[in-house]
N, C-alpha and C positions, 0 to 999 in steps of 0.2 A: 726451187732449191734454195736452201739457206745461203746467203752471201759468203759466209766463212767456209762452207763446204765447197762452194763453187771456186773460191779462191785457192783452196787446198788442191783441188783437182787441176786447176790451171797451173799451179806450181809444179805438180807432177808432170804435166804436159811440157812445161818449160825445161824440166830436167831431162826429158826424153830427147832433147836436141831440136831438130827441125821437124819432128813428127807433128802432123796436123791434129791427131786425136790421141787421147790418153789410152783408150782401149781400142785396138784395131784387130780386125779379122786377119789372121795370118795367111789365109788363102787369097784374099782380095787386096789386102793392104788398106782397106777403107774401114770406116767406123762400123760398129755393130748397129743395126737398126732396131733390134729388139733384144735387149740384154736378158730378158726373162727366158726367151727361147734358147739362147746360147747357154745360159746357166743350167737349164733343164737338160740340155744335150750333154753338157760337161758332167753333170751328176750321173746321168745314165752311163756315160762312157767310163766313169770312175767306179761304177757299181754302188753309188750312194743312193739309198732309197728313203722315202718319207722325209724329204728335206726340200723346202721351197725357197725361192728368192726372198720371200717375206721373212723367213726365219733369220736371215742375215741382219734384219733390223733388231731382232731380239738379241742376237749376238753382240751387235754394236752397243746397244744400251747396257747390256750385262757387263761387257768388258770395260766400258767407261766407269761403271759403278765400282767394279772390282779394283780399278786403278785409283779410286778415291775421288773421282769427279763428282761434284755435288749435283743433286737431282735437277736443280734449276738450269744448270748448264747443259745437262743431258737433254732436258725438255727442249731447250732452244736448238741444240744441234739436230735433234730428231724432228723438229718442226711441229711439235705438238702444241695445241692451244692450252692444254690442261696437264698439270702434273699427274693427275689421276690416270690419264692415258699412258704417260711415261712409265708410271709404276707397273703397269701391265706388261711392259716390255723388259723390265729389269728383273732378273731371276737370281736368287741367292745361289752362289756356287760354294762348293766345299772350300776352295781357295779363299774366297771372300769371307766365309765364316771363320776360317782359321786366322785370317788377318784381323778380324774383329776381336777374337779372343786374345790375340797377341797385344792389341791395343789395351785391352782391359788388364792383362797381365803386367804390362809396362806401367800403366797407371797405378796399379796396386804396389809395384816395387817403388815407384816414386813417392807414394804416400807413406810407405813404410819408412823410407829414408828420412822424409821430412818430419813425420810424427814420432818416429822412434818406436812405433808399435804396429801391430798387425791391423789391417783394415777389416772391420767386422761389420756385416750388415744384418739386419733383422728381416 
């Protein structure tokens, strides 16, 4: 586990007061021994199909990218050796695409104000 992720989880634990674990089984009060099984059970109970624990890694990478985090930082947080692997985990979302177009629109407005004319590309 990446040290920064471990530190964040420990911070969560500290915020929980005197709890020994970040994620505890409400039935036993002890830690989960296999989070994947618990995740699958929760999905089944919620009626969520065709969604795996591994899909959360894609969500993590995609949301970081949508938030504007650069790919090098995402690579480090995900523990990938190569940015090529990280790229496979980042998916373009409609929200991210709209954000990119907004950046271009703002750039265009700034150029128009500075240059006094419309930005034209060929």
